[in-house]
BARORO-961272 format. One record per residue (C-alpha): residue in one letter; x, y, z. Coordinates in pm, 1 decimal, always signed. Layout:
a,X,Y,Z
...
//
This chain:
m,+10250.1,+9189.5,+6797.9
n,+10212.0,+8930.0,+7071.9
d,+10246.4,+9003.5,+7443.9
t,+10588.9,+8837.4,+7469.2
t,+10727.4,+9051.9,+7187.9
q,+10578.2,+9364.4,+7341.7
t,+10725.0,+9279.5,+7683.2
g,+11066.8,+9209.7,+7532.7
s,+11056.4,+9528.1,+7329.5
w,+10959.3,+9735.5,+7632.0
w,+11232.0,+9575.8,+7845.6
k,+11486.0,+9664.8,+7576.1
r,+11372.6,+10028.5,+7574.5
l,+11363.7,+10046.0,+7953.3
s,+11706.8,+9892.7,+8011.0
g,+11846.6,+10100.1,+7724.3
g,+11686.0,+10416.3,+7859.4
l,+11825.8,+10356.2,+8205.9
k,+12171.7,+10269.8,+8072.6
r,+12324.3,+10590.9,+8205.7
t,+12200.0,+10523.3,+8557.0
s,+12295.1,+10154.7,+8552.7
a,+12638.4,+10225.2,+8401.3
s,+12708.4,+10493.0,+8661.0
l,+12592.6,+10276.3,+8951.2
g,+12738.8,+9954.0,+8813.5
g,+13077.1,+10112.2,+8755.5
a,+13088.5,+10249.1,+9108.8
i,+12985.7,+9912.9,+9258.3
a,+13243.3,+9720.7,+9055.6
d,+13522.0,+9964.7,+9142.2
l,+13448.6,+9941.4,+9511.2
v,+13387.6,+9573.3,+9566.4
t,+13647.5,+9426.7,+9330.4
k,+13935.4,+9640.7,+9447.3
r,+13905.0,+9593.6,+9821.4
k,+13730.2,+9401.0,+10093.3
l,+13386.1,+9502.6,+10211.7
d,+13497.3,+9695.6,+10517.4
a,+13349.7,+10001.6,+10686.8
a,+13529.5,+10243.8,+10452.5
t,+13409.4,+10059.5,+10139.5
l,+13051.8,+10052.3,+10267.9
e,+13064.4,+10424.8,+10337.7
e,+13187.3,+10492.9,+9984.7
l,+12916.6,+10269.9,+9842.4
e,+12658.1,+10455.8,+10050.2
n,+12788.4,+10785.6,+9907.9
e,+12759.7,+10650.5,+9552.5
l,+12396.3,+10554.3,+9611.6
i,+12324.9,+10903.2,+9745.8
r,+12497.8,+11056.1,+9441.5
a,+12267.7,+10845.4,+9223.4
d,+11972.6,+11024.6,+9395.0
l,+11844.2,+10707.9,+9561.0
g,+11809.4,+10892.7,+9893.0
v,+11999.2,+10899.1,+10221.7
a,+11764.1,+10662.7,+10407.4
f,+11770.8,+10409.3,+10124.6
a,+12150.8,+10421.8,+10092.4
g,+12186.3,+10365.2,+10467.1
r,+11954.8,+10064.1,+10451.6
v,+12149.6,+9903.9,+10167.6
a,+12481.3,+9955.7,+10348.6
s,+12331.5,+9794.3,+10660.7
a,+12195.9,+9500.6,+10460.1
l,+12536.7,+9443.2,+10300.5
s,+12719.9,+9454.1,+10632.3
d,+12470.6,+9231.7,+10811.5
g,+12637.3,+8893.4,+10850.4
r,+12875.3,+8949.9,+10559.5
f,+13099.2,+9220.8,+10695.8
e,+13467.1,+9195.4,+10592.6
k,+13386.1,+8912.2,+10349.1
g,+13448.7,+8925.9,+9977.6
l,+13143.2,+9009.7,+9768.9
a,+13102.0,+8999.8,+9391.8
p,+12954.6,+9300.7,+9206.7
e,+12664.5,+9077.8,+9092.9
d,+12577.1,+9005.7,+9457.6
v,+12566.9,+9376.4,+9536.5
r,+12355.5,+9450.8,+9227.8
a,+12110.4,+9173.0,+9316.3
l,+12072.4,+9302.1,+9672.0
l,+12035.9,+9660.1,+9546.2
a,+11765.2,+9555.7,+9295.8
a,+11577.1,+9369.1,+9570.2
e,+11586.9,+9671.6,+9801.6
i,+11473.0,+9905.5,+9522.3
e,+11186.7,+9671.2,+9435.3
k,+11075.7,+9667.7,+9801.2
v,+11039.8,+10047.4,+9795.2
l,+10873.4,+10066.3,+9453.7
a,+10633.3,+9770.0,+9466.3
p,+10376.0,+9947.1,+9690.6
v,+10357.3,+10251.6,+9457.9
a,+10349.6,+10067.5,+9123.9
k,+9979.2,+10107.3,+9052.3
p,+9791.3,+10133.5,+8723.5
l,+9572.0,+10435.5,+8657.7
e,+9212.4,+10314.9,+8681.6
v,+8926.0,+10492.9,+8506.1
t,+8650.6,+10497.5,+8766.9
a,+8403.2,+10760.9,+8640.5
t,+8248.2,+10894.6,+8319.2
p,+8380.6,+11135.2,+8218.5
f,+8707.0,+11056.3,+8401.0
v,+8882.6,+11392.4,+8434.6
i,+9263.0,+11387.9,+8451.4
l,+9442.3,+11713.0,+8533.7
v,+9804.7,+11704.8,+8419.5
a,+10049.9,+11936.6,+8595.0
g,+10423.5,+11997.9,+8603.5
v,+10694.7,+12253.8,+8539.1
n,+10802.0,+12382.5,+8198.7
g,+10987.0,+12124.3,+7993.6
s,+10879.2,+11823.1,+8197.1
g,+10699.9,+11671.2,+7897.7
k,+10337.9,+11734.0,+8003.2
t,+10184.3,+11789.2,+7661.1
t,+10369.0,+11496.1,+7503.4
t,+10263.8,+11274.8,+7795.1
i,+9900.8,+11379.2,+7742.4
g,+9928.5,+11281.9,+7375.2
k,+10075.0,+10942.1,+7464.2
l,+9804.1,+10883.5,+7725.6
a,+9539.0,+10978.5,+7469.8
a,+9684.1,+10719.1,+7232.3
r,+9666.3,+10451.9,+7505.3
f,+9305.0,+10533.4,+7595.8
r,+9201.5,+10548.0,+7229.7
a,+9366.1,+10208.4,+7170.0
d,+9141.8,+10080.6,+7449.9
g,+8841.8,+10209.9,+7254.1
k,+8766.4,+10503.7,+7483.1
k,+8623.5,+10835.7,+7365.3
v,+8881.6,+11097.8,+7466.1
m,+8881.7,+11476.6,+7491.8
l,+9200.9,+11682.3,+7516.9
v,+9181.1,+12025.8,+7680.2
a,+9445.6,+12281.0,+7582.4
g,+9468.2,+12441.7,+7925.7
d,+9818.3,+12580.3,+7866.6
t,+9671.6,+12898.5,+7722.9
f,+9995.0,+13094.0,+7771.2
r,+10178.1,+12920.9,+7487.3
a,+10039.4,+12905.9,+7135.7
a,+10282.3,+12620.1,+7064.1
a,+10129.2,+12408.7,+7342.4
i,+9779.3,+12460.7,+7199.9
e,+9898.8,+12362.1,+6851.5
q,+10088.1,+12061.6,+6986.9
l,+9774.2,+11932.9,+7156.5
k,+9570.2,+11980.7,+6837.4
i,+9826.6,+11769.3,+6648.3
w,+9797.0,+11495.9,+6914.2
g,+9419.8,+11514.8,+6877.8
e,+9442.3,+11458.5,+6501.5
r,+9698.2,+11179.5,+6548.4
t,+9496.3,+10989.1,+6808.7
g,+9142.2,+11068.0,+6698.9
a,+9067.5,+11252.9,+7024.0
a,+8848.1,+11562.6,+7037.7
v,+9029.8,+11885.0,+7132.6
k,+8883.1,+12172.5,+7330.2
a,+9087.4,+12490.4,+7297.5
s,+9047.6,+12866.6,+7322.4
a,+9253.2,+13168.0,+7221.4
q,+9600.8,+13219.0,+7359.3
g,+9585.7,+13413.4,+7686.2
s,+9228.9,+13313.3,+7773.2
d,+9127.1,+13187.6,+8117.3
p,+9220.3,+12817.9,+8155.9
a,+8973.0,+12765.5,+8441.9
s,+8682.9,+12877.4,+8219.9
l,+8808.1,+12650.2,+7942.6
a,+8817.5,+12353.7,+8182.6
f,+8460.8,+12432.0,+8291.8
e,+8338.6,+12443.5,+7930.5
a,+8529.8,+12126.5,+7837.9
i,+8387.6,+11915.6,+8119.9
t,+8038.4,+12046.2,+8044.7
a,+8084.9,+11943.2,+7678.4
a,+8233.4,+11605.2,+7776.1
k,+7930.0,+11524.3,+7989.7
a,+7703.0,+11616.6,+7701.3
d,+7885.1,+11423.9,+7427.3
g,+7969.3,+11109.9,+7624.6
s,+8347.2,+11153.4,+7639.9
e,+8491.0,+10888.2,+7870.1
v,+8829.2,+11044.9,+7946.2
v,+8914.3,+11416.0,+7963.7
l,+9285.7,+11505.1,+7972.8
v,+9345.4,+11864.0,+8083.1
d,+9680.6,+12024.7,+8001.3
t,+9803.5,+12310.4,+8223.4
a,+10068.6,+12577.2,+8185.4
g,+10417.1,+12474.0,+8290.9
r,+10465.8,+12647.1,+8620.5
l,+10756.5,+12670.9,+8855.2
q,+10662.0,+12564.1,+9204.8
n,+10795.3,+12892.9,+9346.7
r,+10568.2,+13113.5,+9133.8
a,+10276.2,+13183.3,+9367.2
e,+10042.0,+13337.1,+9107.8
l,+10073.7,+13041.2,+8873.4
m,+10018.6,+12792.5,+9153.9
n,+9710.7,+12992.6,+9259.3
e,+9579.2,+12961.9,+8904.5
l,+9619.5,+12584.0,+8921.4
e,+9420.8,+12584.0,+9242.6
k,+9152.0,+12791.2,+9065.3
i,+9127.3,+12539.7,+8778.4
v,+9056.0,+12262.5,+9029.6
r,+8799.7,+12478.2,+9213.2
v,+8613.6,+12576.2,+8893.6
m,+8610.4,+12217.3,+8762.0
r,+8418.1,+12112.6,+9071.5
k,+8137.4,+12355.0,+8991.5
v,+8040.1,+12141.4,+8693.6
e,+8161.4,+11802.9,+8824.6
p,+8194.9,+11788.2,+9206.3
t,+8422.0,+11481.1,+9199.9
a,+8663.1,+11626.4,+8940.3
p,+8948.3,+11601.2,+8884.0
h,+8940.4,+11226.4,+8935.9
a,+9317.7,+11207.7,+8893.3
v,+9587.0,+11474.2,+8920.6
l,+9901.0,+11353.4,+8746.9
l,+10230.2,+11529.0,+8811.3
v,+10474.6,+11486.3,+8523.4
l,+10833.0,+11483.9,+8649.1
d,+11146.5,+11518.3,+8440.3
a,+11398.6,+11264.9,+8575.5
t,+11692.4,+11482.0,+8471.2
v,+11619.4,+11742.1,+8742.1
g,+11723.8,+11498.8,+9017.0
q,+11671.2,+11625.2,+9369.8
n,+11455.9,+11918.8,+9257.1
a,+11183.6,+11665.9,+9174.0
l,+11128.6,+11614.7,+9549.5
s,+11030.6,+11978.3,+9603.8
q,+10805.7,+11967.1,+9295.2
v,+10613.2,+11670.2,+9435.2
e,+10577.0,+11842.9,+9771.1
t,+10453.8,+12177.4,+9633.8
f,+10222.4,+12043.7,+9363.6
g,+10084.8,+11796.9,+9615.4
k,+9977.6,+12079.4,+9844.8
i,+9832.1,+12299.0,+9569.4
a,+9665.9,+12053.5,+9333.9
g,+9627.0,+11736.6,+9540.7
v,+9848.9,+11516.9,+9323.2
t,+9716.4,+11160.1,+9309.4
g,+9984.0,+10998.5,+9093.3
l,+10313.2,+11046.8,+8910.3
v,+10449.2,+11009.7,+8559.4
m,+10829.7,+11012.2,+8529.2
t,+10968.0,+11115.8,+8190.0
k,+11311.0,+11144.8,+8025.0
l,+11460.1,+10849.0,+8206.8
d,+11659.7,+10787.7,+7889.3
g,+11844.9,+11117.0,+7919.8
t,+11989.3,+11099.3,+8268.7
a,+12207.5,+10904.6,+8507.6
r,+11968.5,+11009.5,+8785.0
g,+11690.1,+10755.7,+8748.1
g,+11734.2,+10669.7,+9114.7
i,+11537.9,+10981.2,+9213.3
l,+11218.8,+10780.8,+9160.2
v,+11320.1,+10559.4,+9453.7
a,+11371.3,+10860.6,+9683.7
i,+11033.4,+11004.9,+9575.7
a,+10851.8,+10674.6,+9632.9
e,+11006.6,+10631.4,+9975.3
r,+10922.8,+10982.8,+10089.1
f,+10579.4,+11048.1,+9938.6
k,+10429.7,+10700.1,+9879.0
l,+10238.8,+10838.1,+9577.1
p,+10135.8,+10593.3,+9304.1
v,+10369.9,+10587.6,+9005.3
h,+10145.0,+10515.2,+8707.8
f,+10372.3,+10556.0,+8405.4
i,+10733.8,+10606.4,+8306.5
g,+10872.1,+10734.2,+7978.2
v,+11203.1,+10635.6,+7822.8
g,+11183.2,+10808.1,+7485.6
e,+10990.6,+11032.6,+7248.2
g,+10791.6,+10762.9,+7066.3
v,+10424.8,+10706.2,+7140.2
d,+10509.4,+10357.0,+7268.8
d,+10783.0,+10483.9,+7501.1
l,+10537.4,+10552.4,+7782.2
s,+10443.6,+10241.3,+7974.2
e,+10278.7,+10135.7,+8295.9
f,+10529.0,+10129.8,+8576.4
t,+10643.2,+9794.5,+8712.2
a,+10869.2,+9781.3,+9017.8
r,+11066.8,+9468.8,+8931.8
d,+11153.1,+9576.1,+8576.7
f,+11261.7,+9921.1,+8690.1
a,+11467.6,+9787.2,+8982.1
r,+11655.7,+9543.0,+8762.8
a,+11710.3,+9791.6,+8479.4
v,+11835.1,+10068.8,+8709.0
v,+12115.0,+9849.0,+8848.3
g,+12195.7,+9687.4,+8511.6
i,+12071.9,+9331.4,+8564.4
e,+11996.0,+9169.9,+8228.5
d,+11649.3,+9017.5,+8208.4
//
């Protein structure tokens, strides 16, 4: 498959995945700007729609100001509003759209997130990407609380040709991480992806365990983990903000992966997160397939989220 075909295929998945968000936003924009003039009341309603789409209060206020600046009371087509909205979204997202760079050997990636966010599946998809690049990969089944998570990771290992380090259900995940990194250094693994138990950010003991995993890793590799990826489920909307804040404090999150953008009309939450935390967004997922995880690009996302056809 050539690059053009791949790009087109990904755009189709992205715009399709974000259809709920773009339909919700697009419908609101069309209703407002085609039925009345762009006066103060219309702008306020538009601002409320942007907030409802989880784009954030500050962002919504900026867009309303941009629309009123020099064009107040004038007629405005829905396409004009969408174009301005896409440009404003791209401005927020461009600084955080950064690829994940492998800068050490072994490059240790700790993957965290709450239950159901898609951590283990994301690890499998990342393993497939790294293996396609010819890298030697090790998967670490650090979610030792759930037998299903351990089995799921073993299946991803078989599917991608990655080694899997696992221990019995209920064993200490920090010890497993220690053993895995030790083994990776010995066998020349280039990337180590460490799964962790899905933990709610308000469960102190589980967050303490995550902190312990990081601490123990550093006994065998002082610079580990080299990346701490927080996997966020887009469907949780505003709750994603508190997840980023808490996991950031406990585990030192270095980058984000947003999943399930195909199942929600709340894709705008990524804009609010980027504006508030300025953390790199490395990947987004718009489906279950191995190819449905892709590097994040600001322009594509901005245009897809407001329903502009490429």
